[in-house]
N, C-alpha and C positions, 0 to 999 in steps of 0.2 A: 262633740255634742252640739245639737242644733242651737240651743240657747246661747252657748258660749260664742259660737260664730256669729250669731245674730247680733249680740251685744257688741262684739268686736267690730262688726261692719259699721255700726253707728259711731264708734270711737274713731276708727280710721277715717271715715267720711268727714267727721268734724275736724280732724287734723289735716285734711286735704291729702291723705295718703291713698290716692286712687287705686294704684296697683294692688296694695294690700287689701283694700276693701273689695275689689273685684275678685281677688283670689278667695277670700272668705265667702263671697256670694256664690262662687262656684262650688265651694264646699257645702253650703246650705242647699243648693240645688241637688247635689249628689245625695245628701242625707234625706231630703224631702222634696222630690221632684214635683209633688202636687201642691206645694205651698206657694201662693202667689207673691208673698213678700219679697223673696229674693229676686224673682223675675222683675217685679216692679222697680226695685232699687237698681238692678242691673240696667234696666231700660232707661232710667233717669240718667245714669252715667253715660250710656250710649248716646242719648239725646244731647247731653251736654258736650260730648265729644264730636257731635255732628255725624255720628254713625247711625243714620236714619233707618236703614234697612234692618240693622240689629235691634234698634229700639222698637221698630214696628213689630218684629217677631215676638219680643218679650212682652210688649204691651198687649198684643193679641192673646198671648198665653194668660195674662192676668184677666183680661175681659172674658175669655172663655171659661175661666174658673168660676165666674159669677160671684166672687167674694165681695159682699156689699161694702166692706171697709175700703176697698181699693177701686171699686168699679167706676165711679164717676171721675175720679182723678185719672184713672187709666184711659178712659174715653177722652177726657180733655187733652191729655198729653199725646194720645194716639192721633187726635185731630191735628195737633201742632206738627207731629211727625209726618203725617200724610200730606199736609200742606207743603212742607219742605221737600217732599218727594214729588210734588206736583199733582197729587191725586185729590183734587178738590171734591169730586163727587163722593168719594169714600170718606173724606174728612167731614163733609157736611152731614153724612149719616151719623157719625160719632158725636158731632156737636148737637145734633137734634135729639140724641138720646139723653142728653144732660137735662136734669130738672130745671125748670124755669127760674128757680131761686138759687141755682148753683153760683157761687161767688168766688171761686178759687181764681187767683191770679198767679201767673208764673212767668219767670224770666225765661226767655227762649233763645236758642241759638239759630244759626242758619239764615235762610231767606226770610223767615217769619220771626221778627225780632221784637223785643219790648215786652212790656207788661200787657198781658192779654186776658180779657174776660171772656165769658161765654159769648156775649154779644159781639165782641171783636172777632172771635173765631167764626161766628155765624156769618158776619159780613164778609170776611175774607173767603170763606168757603162758598158763599153764594155769588160772589163776584164773577162776572163772565170772563 
């Protein structure tokens, strides 16, 4: 059942049990392929693991869903992902879609590291 797997993903994530969380995320996607939550969580794991192409695919799925709860965070993390892939122009597009008062900060892996704000990402994506 969807709610069972959804709750268990959070438990496994909190315990650092990556493989178990990813297995349950796949079960969520199988049960409800249209629900952005599982794709968002799976993308975060991929980003943390430095699997930028996989993260990009899942963040794009979330963005395409248009789900307001995830949209700005997905755009933020997509920009981080794209910067790590060297796709500055595409990253800039996602940063610019964030509201001016967006204040989420995130620890990021890869070439783009540290705590990043919208303004930090905007500067990185705009740099020549």
